[in-house]
C-alpha positions in Angstrom: 35.0 75.1 167.2 34.3 76.4 170.7 35.8 74.7 173.7 33.7 72.2 175.7 32.6 72.8 179.2 34.6 69.9 180.2 37.8 71.6 179.0 37.0 74.6 181.0 36.3 72.9 184.3 39.4 70.8 184.1 41.6 73.9 184.3 43.2 73.5 187.8 43.7 77.2 188.6 39.9 77.7 188.5 39.1 74.8 190.8 35.6 74.4 189.5 33.4 71.7 190.8 30.7 70.0 188.8 27.6 69.2 191.0 25.1 68.1 188.3 24.7 67.5 184.6 27.9 65.5 184.0 26.6 64.0 180.8 26.4 67.5 179.3 30.0 68.5 179.8 30.9 68.0 176.2 28.7 70.7 175.0 30.6 73.7 173.5 30.8 77.0 175.4 30.3 79.8 172.9 30.7 82.6 175.5 30.6 83.5 179.2 27.6 85.5 180.4 27.5 87.0 183.9 24.0 88.0 185.1 22.2 88.4 188.5 18.9 88.8 186.7 16.0 86.4 187.8 15.5 85.9 184.0 18.6 86.5 181.9 17.4 84.7 178.8 16.3 87.8 176.9 20.1 88.7 176.8 21.4 85.3 175.7 21.7 83.5 172.3 22.3 79.9 173.5 25.4 78.1 174.1 26.7 80.3 177.0 28.1 79.4 180.3 26.0 81.6 182.7 27.7 82.8 185.9 25.8 84.1 188.9 26.1 84.6 192.6 22.6 83.6 193.0 21.5 86.8 194.8 17.9 86.3 193.4 17.8 82.5 193.8 16.0 80.8 196.5 14.4 77.4 197.1 11.1 78.6 195.4 12.5 79.9 192.1 15.4 77.6 191.5 13.5 75.1 189.3 11.9 77.9 187.1 15.2 79.6 186.8 16.8 76.4 185.5 14.0 75.6 183.3 14.3 79.1 181.5 18.0 78.5 181.0 17.5 75.0 179.5 14.7 76.5 177.3 17.2 79.0 175.9 19.8 76.4 175.2 22.7 77.5 177.5 25.6 75.1 177.9 25.9 75.3 181.7 25.4 77.3 184.9 28.1 78.3 187.3 27.2 79.6 190.8 29.8 81.6 192.8 29.6 80.7 196.5 30.6 83.0 199.4 28.4 85.9 198.5 24.7 85.3 198.0 25.1 81.7 199.2 27.8 80.0 201.2 27.1 76.7 199.4 25.1 75.9 196.2 21.4 75.5 197.3 20.3 71.8 197.3 17.1 72.9 195.4 19.3 74.3 192.5 21.4 71.2 192.4 18.2 68.9 192.2 16.6 71.2 189.5 19.8 71.0 187.4 20.1 67.4 187.8 16.5 66.8 186.7 16.9 69.1 183.7 20.4 67.6 182.7 21.9 71.1 182.9 25.6 71.1 184.0 25.9 72.9 187.3 29.3 74.2 188.3 30.4 75.6 191.7 32.7 78.5 191.5 34.9 79.1 194.6 34.8 82.6 196.2 38.5 83.3 195.3 37.9 82.4 191.6 36.9 85.6 189.8 34.3 85.3 187.1 36.5 87.4 184.8 39.2 84.6 185.1 36.7 82.2 183.7 35.6 84.6 181.0 39.3 85.2 180.0 40.0 81.4 179.9 37.0 80.8 177.6 38.1 83.7 175.4 41.6 82.4 175.2 40.4 78.9 174.4 38.2 80.2 171.6 40.9 82.3 170.2 43.3 79.3 170.3 40.7 77.1 168.4 40.1 79.8 165.8 43.9 80.2 165.3 44.1 76.4 164.9 41.2 76.5 162.4 43.0 79.1 160.4 46.3 77.3 160.5 44.5 74.2 159.2 42.7 76.1 156.5 46.0 77.8 155.3 47.8 74.4 155.2 44.9 72.9 153.2 44.9 75.8 150.8 48.7 75.4 150.3 48.1 71.8 149.4 45.2 72.6 147.1 47.4 75.2 145.4 50.2 72.7 144.8 47.7 70.3 143.4 46.5 73.0 141.0 50.0 73.3 139.6 50.1 69.7 138.6 49.7 68.7 134.9 46.2 67.4 135.5 45.2 70.7 137.1 41.5 70.7 138.1 41.4 66.9 138.4 44.3 67.0 141.0 42.4 69.8 142.9 39.3 67.6 143.1 41.2 64.6 144.4 43.0 66.7 147.0 39.7 68.3 148.1 38.1 65.0 148.7 41.2 63.8 150.8 41.3 67.1 152.8 37.7 66.8 153.8 37.4 63.0 154.0 34.5 62.8 151.6 33.7 62.8 147.8 34.2 65.5 145.2 33.0 65.9 141.7 33.9 68.2 138.8 31.2 68.8 136.2 31.0 70.8 133.0 28.5 73.5 132.1 25.9 71.0 131.1 26.2 69.0 134.4 28.1 66.1 132.8 30.7 64.6 135.2 34.3 65.4 134.1 36.0 63.8 137.1 34.9 62.2 140.3 36.6 60.9 143.4 35.6 59.4 146.7 32.9 57.0 147.8 29.4 58.4 147.2 30.4 60.6 144.3 27.9 58.7 142.0 25.1 60.4 144.0 25.8 63.7 142.3 23.4 62.6 139.4 20.5 63.5 141.9 21.8 67.1 141.8 20.9 67.9 138.2 17.7 69.8 139.0 19.6 72.0 141.4 22.3 72.6 138.8 19.7 73.9 136.5 18.7 76.5 139.1 22.3 77.6 139.6 22.8 77.8 135.9 19.9 80.3 135.5 19.7 82.2 138.7 16.5 84.5 139.3 17.0 88.2 138.5 20.3 89.6 137.5 22.3 88.3 140.4 25.4 86.3 140.1 25.0 82.5 140.5 25.5 81.5 144.2 26.5 78.3 145.9 24.1 75.6 147.2 24.0 73.6 150.3 21.9 70.5 150.9 21.6 68.4 154.0 20.0 65.1 154.9 20.5 63.0 158.0 23.4 61.0 156.5 25.0 63.4 154.0 25.8 67.1 153.6 26.6 68.5 150.1 27.9 71.8 148.8 27.7 72.8 145.2 29.4 75.8 143.6 29.4 77.2 140.1 32.6 77.9 138.3 33.3 81.0 136.2 34.0 84.6 136.7 31.3 86.2 134.3 29.1 83.2 133.4 28.7 79.6 134.6 31.2 77.4 132.9 30.9 74.4 135.2 30.3 73.2 138.7 32.0 71.2 141.4 30.2 69.5 144.3 31.5 68.1 147.7 29.8 65.6 150.0 30.5 64.7 153.5 28.7 62.4 156.1 28.9 65.2 158.7 28.1 68.9 158.7 30.6 71.2 157.1 32.8 73.1 159.7 34.0 76.6 159.1 37.4 75.2 158.2 35.8 72.9 155.7 33.9 75.8 154.1 37.1 77.8 153.8 38.8 74.8 152.1 35.8 74.5 149.7 35.9 78.1 148.9 39.7 78.0 148.2 39.1 75.0 145.9 36.5 76.9 144.1 38.8 79.9 143.5 41.5 77.7 142.1 39.1 75.8 139.8 37.5 79.0 138.5 41.1 80.4 137.8 41.9 77.2 135.9 38.7 77.4 133.9 39.1 81.1 133.0 42.8 80.6 132.2 41.8 77.8 129.8 39.2 80.2 128.3 41.9 82.9 127.7 44.1 80.3 126.0 41.2 79.4 123.8 40.5 83.1 123.0 44.1 83.5 121.9 43.8 80.4 119.6 40.6 81.8 118.1 42.4 85.2 117.4 45.0 83.3 115.5 42.5 81.4 113.5 40.8 84.8 112.7 44.1 86.1 111.3 44.7 82.9 109.3 41.2 83.1 107.9 41.9 86.6 106.8 45.1 85.4 104.9 43.2 82.5 103.2 40.4 84.9 102.0 43.0 87.3 100.8 44.5 84.6 98.6 47.6 84.2 100.8 47.0 80.5 101.1 50.7 79.4 101.7 51.2 82.0 104.5 47.9 80.9 106.2 48.7 77.2 106.0 52.3 77.7 107.3 50.9 79.7 110.2 48.6 76.9 111.2 51.3 74.3 110.9 53.6 76.3 113.3 50.8 76.1 115.8 50.2 72.4 115.4 46.9 73.1 113.6 45.8 72.6 110.0 42.9 72.3 107.5 41.4 69.1 106.2 42.7 67.6 103.0 40.6 67.5 99.8 37.5 69.5 99.0 36.4 72.0 101.7 33.0 73.4 102.6 32.4 76.8 104.1 29.6 77.4 106.5 28.4 80.7 107.9 26.6 80.6 111.2 24.6 83.3 113.0 24.0 83.6 116.7 26.1 84.3 119.7 29.7 84.0 118.5 31.1 82.3 121.6 28.2 79.7 121.6 28.7 79.1 117.9 32.4 78.6 118.3 31.9 76.1 121.1 29.3 74.2 119.0 31.9 74.0 116.2 34.1 71.8 118.5 37.5 71.1 116.9 36.6 72.3 113.4 38.5 75.3 112.0 36.2 78.3 113.0 36.7 82.0 113.4 34.4 85.0 113.9 34.1 87.3 110.9 31.9 90.5 111.3 28.5 89.5 112.4 28.8 85.7 111.8 31.1 82.8 112.4 32.9 81.1 109.4 33.6 77.4 109.7 35.7 75.5 107.3 35.2 71.7 107.2 35.9 68.7 105.1 33.2 68.1 102.6 31.9 65.0 104.3 31.7 66.8 107.6 29.5 69.6 106.5 26.0 68.2 107.2 27.1 67.0 110.7 28.7 70.3 111.5 25.7 72.3 110.2 23.4 70.3 112.5 25.5 71.1 115.6 25.6 74.8 114.7 21.9 75.1 114.0 21.2 74.9 117.6 22.6 78.5 117.9 21.1 80.1 114.8 20.7 80.0 111.1 23.4 78.4 109.1 24.3 78.7 105.4 26.4 76.1 103.6 28.4 76.7 100.5 29.3 74.3 97.7 32.5 72.3 98.0 35.6 74.4 97.0 39.3 74.0 97.0 41.6 75.7 99.4 42.5 78.4 96.9 38.9 79.3 96.3 37.6 79.8 99.9 36.4 83.3 99.0 33.8 81.8 96.6 32.8 79.3 99.2 32.4 82.1 101.7 30.3 84.2 99.3 28.0 81.2 98.7 27.7 80.4 102.4 26.8 84.1 103.0 24.0 84.0 100.4 22.8 80.7 101.8 22.8 82.2 105.3 20.8 85.3 104.0 18.3 82.8 102.5 18.0 80.9 105.8 17.4 84.1 107.7 14.7 85.3 105.2 12.9 81.9 105.3 13.6 81.5 109.0 15.1 78.1 108.3 17.7 76.5 110.5 20.0 75.4 107.6 20.1 76.5 104.1 22.4 75.1 101.4 23.6 77.3 98.4 22.6 74.6 96.0 19.1 74.8 97.2 18.7 78.5 96.5 16.7 78.9 93.3 18.6 80.7 90.6 22.0 80.5 92.2 23.4 78.7 89.3 23.2 81.9 87.3 24.1 84.3 90.2 27.2 82.4 90.9 28.6 83.6 87.5 28.2 87.2 88.6 31.1 89.1 90.2 30.1 89.6 93.7 31.3 93.2 94.0 29.7 94.2 90.6 26.5 92.4 91.6 26.3 94.2 94.9 27.0 97.6 93.3 24.2 96.9 90.8 21.7 95.8 93.4 22.5 98.8 95.6 22.1 101.4 92.8 18.8 99.8 91.5 17.2 99.4 94.8 18.5 102.7 96.3 15.2 104.7 95.7 13.3 102.2 97.7 15.8 102.3 100.5 15.8 106.0 100.6 12.0 106.3 100.5 11.6 107.7 104.1 11.0 104.9 106.6 8.9 102.8 104.3 11.1 99.7 104.4 8.0 97.7 103.7 8.4 98.5 99.9 11.3 96.2 99.6 9.6 93.3 101.3 6.4 93.9 99.3 8.4 93.9 96.2 10.1 90.6 97.1 6.7 89.0 97.9 5.2 90.2 94.7 8.0 88.8 92.6 8.1 85.5 94.6 4.4 85.0 93.8 4.9 85.8 90.1 2.8 88.9 90.2 -0.3 87.1 91.8 -1.9 89.8 94.0 -3.9 87.6 96.4 -1.0 85.2 97.1 1.5 88.0 97.6 -0.9 89.9 99.8 -1.7 86.8 101.9 2.1 86.2 102.3 2.6 89.8 103.7 -0.5 89.8 105.7 -2.0 92.9 104.1 -5.0 93.6 101.8 -4.4 93.2 98.1 -5.4 96.9 97.5 -2.7 97.9 99.9 -0.2 95.7 98.0 -1.4 97.4 94.6 -0.7 100.8 96.1 2.7 99.8 97.2 3.6 98.4 93.8 2.4 101.5 92.0 4.7 103.5 94.4 7.6 101.1 93.6 7.1 101.5 89.9 7.1 105.4 90.3 10.2 105.5 92.4 12.1 103.1 90.2 10.7 104.5 86.9 10.2 101.0 85.6 7.3 98.8 84.5 6.8 95.9 86.8 4.8 94.0 84.2 7.9 93.8 82.0 9.5 90.3 82.5 13.0 91.8 82.1 12.4 94.3 84.8 11.1 91.7 87.1 14.2 89.4 86.5 16.5 92.3 87.2 14.7 93.3 90.4 14.7 89.6 91.6 18.4 89.3 90.9 19.0 92.6 92.8 16.9 91.6 95.7 18.7 88.2 95.9 22.1 89.7 95.7 21.2 92.3 98.4 20.0 89.6 100.7 
């Protein structure tokens, strides 16, 4: 905050006298400008105390001179007597009084530079005081962040420091913690949160400031690389530089807490990935013991394995408290049998989901194979959720050894995969078999002419060296395509 003109004129060594505009003495002085120009306004920003000896002022131009200064928004005018004028001209006093512009008489033995130095010192003192208050507030916020309740304590401390309300929100905009009168009005910020969540272009999310006659609000996103939440602060008065500094400090502490929590969660997920590897390798006891030492565990009774596609982090978040771990290009989720449908519905919002049949803890590998096949079926059919039991023919395929079946399929279909870039032969064969050899139906499914499909099937028969009219050949090819996914 800049010092007021009243503070400047009260300094006894300056012996300044106020001749007009007493009601404006509480205006802040941003700087001191010395000018003998008849129109100094092109060189002013507003808020200055203008000092002049009045060499170009007379009875005729006093009123226009004052009007120009008022139009520019200067804080006050100081006229040094004893050079251009022995006393302050009455016309200048009258013009300043009419315009409400504070007019100060500067004695001859008071140098303008002394006034400039005083204002500079006062501004520096104010700035030092602001910085000191900001540092003190940052220290209190930091101590609050170290408390067990962490982010909630920071929000409480922030509201007390600024004398307003503060709210912590999650990524969706739901309120996690609120304190202070007026915090309920944060609900009106939801449209603005959506804009912060999806900033235009590739820039990082920025903060947002909203002002109304009775309230001023600052909203900041939380997160280092992506938005993981928000916090909002509301005051009945405009935010000062100190208040903005305190808000930014709170934002840094809250972001640190959020990201630290994410790192802890990432470490927990790495442990679960290792445990999943043990379970799938048949080392059930070692996997269970590792979970127990971490205070975690798997549900009792029959288990269902789900395989979910999509962004791994988003899928893991959607899985909630269920046992979940990334594995290659999908996320594996192991739940109690009666939780399978509900969990699959939550995961389907991120991508396709495959659900295996219920299995025991010793047979998770079978459950995973089934879930993988169901996921492949869901991807082929562009379905949200596919159950292993709903895949036609899986009762027979379940009897096949997965590795042997995969090797058989790879060998049988190799000529088609190696046929240049013509990957359409595999999909054409799949459509032909799915339609039981009906040309028109298969061609319609593929979106090609039936003559094109006939050509492709002749090429398939040549490459494979097999008769596609033979039911046994068709059965083998269908099993191979199903196993290959």
